[in-house]
C-alpha positions in Angstrom: -10.6 8.8 -4.7 -8.8 8.6 -1.4 -5.3 7.7 -2.9 -5.7 10.7 -5.4 -6.8 13.0 -2.6 -3.8 11.9 -0.3 -1.4 12.2 -3.2 -2.5 15.8 -3.8 -2.2 16.7 -0.2 1.2 15.1 0.0 2.6 17.3 -2.7 1.5 20.3 -0.9 2.7 19.4 2.7 6.2 18.0 3.1 5.7 16.0 6.3 2.8 14.1 4.9 4.6 13.3 1.7 6.8 10.4 2.7 4.1 8.2 4.5 1.6 8.7 1.6 4.3 7.8 -0.9 5.1 4.7 1.0 1.4 3.8 1.2 1.2 4.0 -2.6 4.3 1.8 -3.0 3.1 -0.8 -0.6 -0.4 -0.8 -2.2 1.1 -1.2 -5.7 3.4 -4.1 -4.5 0.4 -5.7 -2.9 -1.7 -5.4 -6.0 1.1 -7.0 -8.1 1.3 -9.9 -5.7 -2.5 -10.3 -5.8 -2.5 -10.2 -9.6 0.3 -12.6 -10.0 -1.5 -15.0 -7.6 -4.8 -14.6 -9.4 -3.2 -15.1 -12.9 -0.7 -17.9 -12.0 -2.4 -19.7 -9.2 -2.4 -23.1 -10.9 1.2 -22.8 -11.8 2.3 -21.6 -8.3 0.6 -24.5 -6.6 2.8 -26.9 -8.6 6.0 -25.4 -7.3 7.9 -27.2 -4.6 7.6 -24.2 -2.4 4.4 -22.1 -2.8 5.4 -18.4 -2.4 1.8 -17.7 -0.8 1.4 -14.5 -2.7 -2.1 -14.0 -1.3 -0.7 -13.8 2.1 1.9 -11.3 1.0 -0.9 -9.3 -0.5 -2.4 -9.2 3.0 0.8 -8.0 4.6 1.4 -5.3 1.8 -2.1 -3.9 2.0 -1.9 -3.8 5.8 1.4 -2.0 5.6 -0.1 0.4 3.1 -3.0 1.1 5.4 -0.7 1.8 8.3 1.3 4.3 6.2 -1.9 6.0 5.0 -3.2 6.4 8.5 0.1 7.7 9.6 0.0 10.3 6.7 -3.6 11.2 7.5 -2.7 11.7 11.2 0.3 13.9 10.3 -1.9 15.9 7.9 -4.6 16.4 10.6 -2.1 17.5 13.2 -0.7 20.1 10.7 -4.1 21.3 9.8 -5.4 21.7 13.3 -2.3 23.5 14.6 
C-alpha cells in the first residue's frame, strides 16, 4: 500500500519523484538478493567466497527506506508550504 501510494504521489509531484523511484529500485534489488539467497543458499555456501546476499538485502532495504523517508519528507514540505 505504501509503495503504491508513494508512486502515485511521485507521478504528480516532480521533486518527490526521484527519491521514490530510487526507493523502489533499491527495494527491488534487495528483494532479488533475498530471493536468490533463499533459493540458492545451499549452493552459495559451497562457493569459495560466499557473497553474503542476506547482508546485501539488509543494505538495500535500509537504502530503500532512506530514500522513502527522503521522498516523504519532500512531499510533506511541499504539502505544508
